[in-house]
N, C-alpha and C positions, 0 to 999 in steps of 0.2 A: 291520368295523373303522372304515371311513369314516363309517358312520352313527353309531357311538359317539362318534367324534371331533367330528362335527357337533353332536350333542346336548350334549357337553361345552362346545363353543364357544358354543352358545346360552345355556347356563347362565352361563358366565363373562361373556358379553356382556350379560346382562340387567341391568335397573336394580336399584338397591340394595333397593328395596321387594320386588321379585320374588325377589331372592336371599334376603331374610329369610323370605319365605313358603316358599320351597323348603327352607330350613334347618329351619323349624318342621315341615314335612311329613316331611322326612328323619328328624328326631328322633322324630316320631310313629311312623313306620314301623319304625325301629330298636327303640323300646321295645315296640311291638306284637309283633315277632318274638321278642324276649326273653321276653315273657309267654307267647306261644304255645308255645314249646319247654318252658318251665317248667311251664305248666299241663298240657300233654300228659303230661309225666312224673308230675306230681302226681296226676292223675286215674287214670293207669294203675297207680300204686302203690296208690292207695286201692282200686281195683277188685280188684287182686291180693291186697291185705291182707284185704279182705272175703271173697274166695274161700277163702283159707287158714284164716282163723279159723272161718268157718261150716262148713268141712269138719271141723275139729276139734270144733266145738260139736255138730254132728249125728252125730258118730261114737259118741255114747253116753258121753262122758267125764263123770266126776263134776264137777258144777258148782263145788263148793268147790275141788276140785283144779285145775280149769281156771282159776279166779280166782287162786289162789296162783301158778300157773305164769305167767300173763301179767303179774301185778303184780310178780313177783320179777325180771323181766328189766330190763335197762338201756335197752332201746329204748322210744321213745315209743309209747304205745298209741293206735291210730287205727282209723277205720272201725267195723265192727261190734264189734270188740274193745273199743273205748272205750265203746260203748253198753252192752255186756254188763257191763263193769267198773263203770260208774256205777250201773246197775240192781241188780246183785247186791250192791254195797257198801251201797247204801241199804236194800235188803231185809234184809241181815244186821244192819245197825245198828238198824233198827226192830224186828226180831224179838227183840232182846235185852230189849226192854221188855215186861214181862208184861201190861200193860194194853192193848196194841195189838191190835186185831182184824185179821182177814184182809183186810178191805176196805181198811183204812188201810195195811196192808203193801203191798198191790198198787198202790194209788194213789201212794204215796210212791216206789215203784220205777219206776212209769211216768213220773212227773214227772222223776225223775233221768235216765231214758233219753231223754226228749224233749229235755231241756236239752242232753244230750251230743250227740244227733243234730243239733240246731240248730247247735251249735258246730262240728261236723264239716262241715256243709254251708256254714256261713259261712266257714270256713277255705278250703274248696275254691272258693268264689265270689270270693275276693279276686283282683282283676285283671280280672275279666270286665267290670266297669263301664267300665274304661279302654278295652277293646277296642270296646265298644259306642259310646263317645263318638268314638273315632277313626274307626270305620266311618261314623258319621253326619255328623261335621263336616268331615272331611278334604276331601270334594269341594267344599264351600263355601269352605274356606280356599284350595284351589287355584283355584276360580273367582274369588275376590277378587284373587289375583295375576294371573290372566288379564285381568280387567277393567282393573286398574290398568295392566298392560303395554300393552293395546290403546289405552287413553286416552293414554298417553305416546307411543305410536307415531303416533297421529293429531295430537297436539299438535305434533309435530315437523314437520308439514306446513303449519303456520300461515303461515309466511313463504315458502312455495313456491308459485309461480304455476301450475305444471303438475305435478300429483300423478299418480303412476303406482302401480300395484300393486307394482311392484318396489321402490318406496321404502318401503312400509309392510310388505311381506312379512317382512323379518327381524325387525322389532319384534313383529309378530303371532305369528310362530313362537316367539320367546322367551317370549311371554306364554302360549302354549298349553302350553308345557312344564309350567307350574304346574298346569294342569288334569290333565295326564297324571300328574304326581306325586301329586296328590290322589287319583286313582283307584288308583294303585299302593299308596298307604297304606291306602285304605279297603277295597278288595276282600278282601285277606287277613284284615284285622281283622274284617270283617263275617262272613266265612265261619267263622272260628275262634270267634267269639262264638256263632253259631248252633249250631255243632258241639259246643262245650263245654257250652253250656246244656242241650242234649239229653242229653249224657252225665251231667251233674250231676243233671238231673231223674230219670234212671233210678236213679242212686245214692241220691237222696233217697227214692224209692219203695222201694228195697231196704232202706234203714235203717228206714223206717216199718213195712215188713212184718216185719222182724226184731224190732222193738219189740213188735208184736202177738203174734208167735209166742212170744217169750220171756215175755211177760206171761202167756200161757196156762199155761206151765210153772210160773211162780212162783205163779199162782193155785191150781194143783193142790197145790203144796207147802204153801201157806198153809192150805188147807182140811184137809190131812192132819194138820197140827200143832195144829189146834183141839181 
């Protein structure tokens, strides 16, 4: 408790510039944690949604029936379901044209699925750039506050004939709080960015794999209809 009160006293006793630096770092940290919790939920839902849809897809269900089932619901279609919906919709649209050959059918469906996959990945990526920026610049912002605070502490000794460490120690301590706050903001943001980037990369590979597998199924259907 005494340590907490001392840190609070250091923050309250810091110069205006250092207080502004600490406020900026606190805002960075708060926004990072909001993004971390939201991104964790979003990626978990995307992974669960992909698991659920692919289980239904590979259970041998009729593709047209599965398409009607997922498009008739009120919930937003995401993950592998969105890729399937885009590919099958384009495949069905092109198939209605008599003059379209099997290669054109397949290429059109693949383009639609790749666009849908890109949109899904882009949606999941939102916020990661902010985490990366916080992780990279927060230590420097904290260091800026520290340097400023130390400069102010030593400038206070200009008119003092006999300077002692005890005279500058409080000012230096106040300044070092900014460095600590910079690390407090940067470490979770950097860890979360690396963690979420890895999970997102795995989801992206999973989407690409589904596109290839579904393309093979559509290719067989297209050749059978020729």
